[in-house]
N, C-alpha and C positions, 0 to 999 in steps of 0.2 A: 346235250350229253349223248354220247354214243352208247348203244346197247351192247353189253358184253355177255349177256346171258347165254347166247348161242355157243359161246366158247366151251361151256361146261358139257355140251352134248357131243363134243368131238372125242373120238376114241383116244384116251390118254396114252395107251400103249403105243399108238402110232406116233403121237407127239414125242414120247420119250425116245423113240427109235430114230428120230431125225438127227442126222449127224451134225454135231456142232462144227462151225467153221473157226479154226484156231485164230486167235488174235495175232496179227502179223507184226513183226518187229523188224527194224532195220538190221542188216547183217552186222554182227559184232565187229568184224574187222573194218567196217566202214564207219560205224557209229563212234568208235573210240577215237576217231580223228577230229571230232567236233563235240559240241555240247547240245546239238539238236535233239529233239524228242526221240526217245527210243521206240515207242509204240507207234505204228502207222495207223492213221485214222480209218474207220470203217467207211465203206461206201454205202449208198442208200439201199442197194439190193441186199447186201450182207446184213445191214442193220435190221431190215424188215424180216429177213429169214431168221436171224437170231432171236428177235423179239417174239416171233411166232412160236418159239420153243417154250415160252412161258405157259404153264398149265392153267393160269388164272385160278389158282387155288382159292377155295372158299376162305373167308376170313376166320380167324386171324392168320394172315399169311406170314410164313416164317421169315421171308426176306424183309418185310416191313418191320417186324419185331426186331430183327437184327440190325436194322439201320438206325444209328443214333438219332438221326433227324426225323425218323418216322416217315420218310418219303413214300408216297403211294406208288410203289414200283409197278405192281401189276397194271394199274390204270395207265401209267406212262408207257409201259411196254405194249399195251393194247393199241394205244394211239400210234406208236412206232410201226407196229405190224400193219396198220392201215395206211401208212405213209403220211400220217398227220403229225409231222415232226415239230411244228411250232406248238401245237397243243401239248405234246409230250414235254417239251421244254418248260412250258408254263406249269405243268404238274410238278416238276422238280422244284421250280421256284416258289411254289406254294409253301413249302416247308424249309427250303434251304436258301440261305442268303448268299452262299458262295458256291453254286453248283459248278461253275467253270473251274474252280480250284479243287473242290472235294472230289469231283469225278476223276481227277488225275492223281490225287495223293491219298485218298482214303484207302485203308487196307481192306478192300472189298473181299479178299480171299478169306478173311476171318469174320466178315460182317455179312452183308446181303448175299454175295455170291456163295460164300461158304455154307449158308443156310438154305440155299435153293434145293428143292426136293429133287431136281434133276441130277444133283451130285451123286445120288445113289444108282443112277443108270448110265450117265455119261458125264460130261462136264457141265457145271452149272451155267446158267445164262450169263453172259458177260455184261452185267448190269452197269459197271463203271464205264466201260467203253460205249455202251448205248447212251448213257447220260452225257458223256463227252460229245458223242456224235450230234445229239439234238441241240445241245447248248452251242456248239460250234456252228451248226446249221443256222440257228436263230441269229447269232451275231453276224453271220455273213448276209443273211437276208435283210436284217435291220440295220446293217452297217454300224455295229456296236451292240452293247448290251441294252436291253429295253429300259427306258427311263420311266419309273412309276409316277403316277400323279402325286403332286405334293399339296398338302393341305395349306390353308391360309396361314400366314405367319402368326405365331402365338406371342411373339415378343420375347420369348425365353431363349437364352443362349447356353450352349453346352460346349465345354472343352473336352475333347477326346484326346487322351494322352497315349500315343502309340498307334501306328497305322498298320498293325498286323491284322490277322483275321478277326480278333475280338473287336478292335477299334473300328474297322471298316464295317462290321455288322451293326454296331451301335450307331455309327454315323448314318448309315442308310435308313434304319428304322426311325430315328429321331428326325432326320431331314424330311422323311415322308410325312411325319406328323406335324410338320410346320415349324419346328424349332431351328434356330440358327446354329449351325455346327461348325466348329473349327477343330481340325485334327492337327496335333503337334507330333513330330517325330524327330528323333536324333539323327536318322540317316538322311541322305540326300533324296531318296525316293521312298514311296510307300511300299508296304508289303510285309514288313517285319520278317518273321521267320520264313514266310513263303517266298520272299525275294532273296533274303540274305542267308537263308539256311538250307533251302531246297534247291538243288542244281537244276539248270534249265533242261537237262535231258529227262527230267521227270515233270517239271512244270515250267513251260515257256513263260517268260516274263510279260509277254503281251497280254496274258490273261489278267494280270494285276493292273497293268496300265489301263486296260479297258474298264476295269472296276473303278479306278480313280476318275477316269473321264465321265463315267456314269454319275458318280457322286458330285462331281463339279457341275454337271448339268442340272443337278437338283439343288444347287446353291451351296454345297459344302465347300469350305475353304481349307486349304492345306498349308501348313507352315513347317517346312523341313529344316534340317540342320539346327534344330532347337531341342536341347536336352532339358526336359523338365526336372528341376532339382538342381540344375547347374546354371543355365541361362536365365531361367525363371522358375519360380516354385509354384506348387499347387495353391499355396496361400495367396500368391500374387494373382493367380487366375480367378480365385474366388473373390478377390478384393477388387471387383469392377469389371473383369473380363468375362466372367461366366456365372450363371446361376447354379450350375451343377458341373461336376467333373467326373469323367469316367477314366479309370486307370486300366489300360490294356497293354502294359509295357513288356509282357512276356517274361521268359526266363532264358536270357541269352548269354549269361556269364558261364563260360566253360569250367567244369570241375577240374581242379589241378591234379597232377600226378606227383605225389610226395615221395620221390626216390632220389638217390644221388644222381647228379648229372642232368636233372630236369631243366636247368637253366642254360644248357648248351645251345649254340646256334643250330638251325635245322630242325628244331622241334616246334610244332605248331599246335595250338588249340584248334578244335574242329571248326568253329565258326569263322575265325580269321582265315583259315585255310580255304574253306568253301567260298567265302566271300571273294577272296583274291583270285580264286581259280576260275570262277564261272561268270563274273560280272564285268561289265564294261566300265572304263574309267569314269564316265559321267554318273554312274550309279554309286560311286565310292568316294569316301574322303580321300584327299590327296595322298595321305600317308599310307594308304592301302592299295594304291592303284597298280603297283607292279605285281605280276603273277609270280607265284612261288617257283624257285629253281629247285626241283625235287631230286635231281640226280637220277641215278639208275635204279636204286633200291629203296623202296618205301615200305615202312611198317605202320599199320594203323592199329591202334590199341582200342578195343571195344567191340561190342556185339550187336548194337541196335541199328536202326535204319540210318542214323547219322554216320555210323562207321562205314556202312555200304556206300553212302554218298561220297565219303572221303576216299574210299578204295577206288571207286569208279572215276572220280575226278583225277586222282593221281595217275591213273592209266592214261587219261586224256591229256595230261600234262607231259607225257612222254616217258614216264618211268618204265623200265624194262621188267622189273620184278616188284610186284605189289602183294604184300602179305598181310592178312588180318590175323591178329593175335588176340585170342579170347580165353578167359580163365575157366570157362565151363565148356561143355560139349555143344555141338550144333543144336541138339534137342532142347537145350535150355536158352538158346539165343532169343532175345525179345523181339527182334526185328522181323520183317516180312520175308518169308522164305523165297518169294519170287524175286525179291531184290538180291538175295544171295545167288540165285540162279543167274540173274543178269550179270553179276560180278564175275562169277565163274566163267560164263560164256565169253566174257571180255578178257579173260586171262588171269584173274586174281587167284591166289592160293590162300589156304587157311591153316593155322596152327591152333589146335584145340588144347584145352587144359594146360594153359601156360599163362603166367602172370609176370609182368616186367618187374625187375628188382634193381636194375641199375642201367644208366645210360653212360656210355664211355665215349669220350671225345678224342679227336686227333690233336696234332700239335698246334692247329689253328683255332681250336675251341669249337669245332663243329662236330656234331654227333657222328660217330663212325661205327659203333657197335651197340647192340641191345642185348642185355643179359636177362634171361628169363628163368623162372622157377617152374618146374613141372608140378601140376596139380592133380588132385583126385577129388571125386565128389563124395561128400559126407552126408550128414543129416540135412533135411530141408531147413532153410532159413525162414525169416518172416514173410518173404515173398512166395513161399511154397516151393521154390526151386532148391535143389540140393546144393548145399554150401560147398564152394571150392576150398580144399585144404592142401597145403604144400606137402610135397613128397621130399622129405629132408635129403639133401645131398644130390638131388637130381636136378641139375641146372644145364643150360646150354646158352651159347652166344651166337648171334647172327649179325652179319655185316649189314649196315644201313647207311644211307645218305640223308634220309629224312624220316622223322617219326611224327605221326599225327595222333593226337590224343582225343578220342571220341568217348569220353567217360561220363557224359551226362551234363546237365545244365542246372544252374541256380539263377534266381532272380537278381537283378541289380538292387542292392539295398538303398540306393540313393534316394528314391522316392520316400521311403519310410523314414530315413534320417533327416529329411528336410521338410517334412509335412507335420505341422503341429497336430497332435491328437490322433494320428493315424497309427493304429495297432498293427504290428507285423509279428511274424514268427519264423522259425526255421530258416535262417540265412536271408531273411528279407521278404518272404512271402506275405502278401497283404491279407490280413484277416477280414473276411467278408462273409455275409450271410449266403448260404448255399442257394437259396431261391431268389432273393431280391438283389443280391450283389451289394447291399448296403455295407459300408465300412463303419468303423468307430467314429469317423469324422462326418458330421452332418453335411449333406450335399455331395459327398464323395462316394462313388460306386466303383466296383472292380469286378473283373471276371477274366477267365482264361488262364493262361500259364502263370500270370503274375499272382494268382490266388492258389492254384493247385499244383504248380510245377509243370514241367514239360509233359504235353499230352498231344492228342490228335487235333488237327485243324477243326474237324467237325465238333469236337468237344468244346473248344474255345468259342466257336460260333454259337452253339446252343446256349451256353451259359451267358453269352453276351446278349442273345435275343431276350432272355429273361431279365437281364439287368436293364436293357433298354426300356422294357415295359415298366419297370420300377422307376426309372428316371422320369419317364413321361408322367406317371402318376405324381411323383414328387414335384415336378414343375407345375403341374396344374393346381396343386394344393398350396403353392406359394401365394402369399398375399399380393394383391394387385397394387402397384405403387400409384399413388394419386398424382 
């Protein structure tokens, strides 16, 4: 271990005065021509300089408390400051199963970076970019992700349903412990929401491919184009295929918009739109392989990160005018403010305090106009945000060629409908113990968005880590067959 005690003797005012080096991005007019990553990687010199701005605060450090995974950020940054990049990467891997993904998609601005004490003097340390730097460095040096040692085979078999963040996390932990793991997924490739919901300009898909490659080297099997509940049921898996089943199917069913004209051509739900916009044909079912023809004018309805993903994707598809329509003000938007800045830089516009009330089609049945109701903010609702209320008689109509609905997501109820004794609630969310992930069906565990609804990748990962520990205990307690 390296000794960090000397760091506390350094003049902290001097450290605070060190000018941060802004995270570089590709020019907006260049990056809108493709789906390549927006942020440019740090070089070693910049990474070391930025890591040196960490004050190595005495415990408990605010950044660690603000990180859902509890990453030992100061220790990792101390290694980076010294140029010990592989050691820093290993620190992140001690607590995170998916640092190559979380470093890119976590909202650090409201987590670790937003809690950095440097925020009061300059910009906080760019922890997410530093994590990305050392993880990318590690994979370049080691020609892929590091493959952990695998315990001797236990003879126990686990079926993981869903190859998203939760499923991949469970697969890695249980494979490391010596269990035989098979991952089933309805899509042609792994990743779940990280591949089929997050555009490549935020998360390049090679990060997911390398994770799959790592798991395959550990003995994990993948079976794609297999929808559990349709091609085969959970009951089938437990009847000879597996000793335990983990459900990590996510929440990928888009919430509908119930207004007149919602069935017109040119109207997309967020997930199908994003999938068709930024993935290659080999990653898609044949019926989704063609990219959307968005026309000149696109309206995106919604205010979260998915809405910004749709806005920025529409721009890359060639739309000349892309407008986000949201029923509250920007202050009440749930998404990452930096993503809104990226969208603005790329040419998007916003209409606040407006809710769609009708979609109007042309003579060919394609959407041509969006009619909206002006809104005002009333008393807070259950979420704590002020409730949007209509201003009677104040309406407007805008011309559109395409409308994308980014209104939230529900789970697919199929698993609950086809699994005997599996308790679900609220449109198909699986009922599971918060700590163990145990469901009402013996031998079946669940975690992630399929239990709690849409949330962060890191949240799904953490709950999956806990579920994996419970599955391991369950498997060890099973009677040994003679």
